[in-house]
Residue, then its C-alpha position, 0 to 999 in steps of 0.5 A: m862652617a866645618n864645626r857646624i857641619i860636624r855638630l849637624i852629623n853628630k846630631l844626626e847620628d844621635g838622632f838615628l840611634v835614639l829612633m832605632l832604639t825607640v822603634m826596637v823597644g816599641l816593636a819588642v813591646a808590641q810583639i810581647v802584646y801580641r803573643n800573650v794577648f792575641d796568641a799571635g805575633i808579627v812574623w817579621a818582627d823577630p828578624l827585623l829586631r835581630v837586624m836593628v840590634l846590629w844597626v844599633v850596635l854600629a851606630g853606637a860604636v860610631i858614637a863611641t868613636r866620636t867621643d873617643n870612648h871605646i874600650r882600652i887596655d891602659y894598664f901600663t900607661r900610667y907609668f909613661s909620661d904624657q908625651v909618651c901616652h900621646c905617641i901611643q894614642r896616635f899609633v893607636y889611632a892609625f892602627s884603628i884607622a887601618v883595621c876599620a878601613l879593612i873591615s869596611w872594605h871586606a863588608a862592602r864586598f860582602v854586601l855587593m855579593e849579597y846584592e848580586y845573589h839576590t838573597i832575601a833576609f826576611h819577609g822579602v827584604p833583600s839581605w844586602l839592605t839589612a847588612v849595608i850598615i857594616p861597611v858604612g859603620f866601619a867606614l864612618m869609624a875609620l873617618r872618626y879615627l882619622m879626625l882623632f888622629l889629625y886633631p888629637p884631644e888635649p892631653a890628660s894633664a890639660l883636662p883633669d877629668r880625662k883619663r891619661c891615655 
């Protein structure tokens, strides 16, 4: 049952990312056509595209966390045994949980302030609504890192195509 729920969440994340990218490309193309053909544009398109870039980046970061494909600096790890690499990786997961949770907490405080001050981002859209992805995205990354910490992937020796650490 838990695996089915996780697969559903994974599909929702992937679908959300694909939808956002499709809308971004369509809106950008429409804006270019309107500007070049009709000498006009969609007033709210450029600020919306900037916000959508933020949403796509954080959605992509959540997916990269799910697949454990974030950028890593592992120059020295080739000299360590699989056991040492496993311990280092667990420490990295724990540190990543703490950092993501801290960012999520402070981002949530920021979103709450934006909500309280009724700041407008563009065309009547509240600023808090555009920024809510920051605490949500980092909270999801913290949860993904918690899952990796509790259920680490197989060691590199068991999976030939996987990097060592």
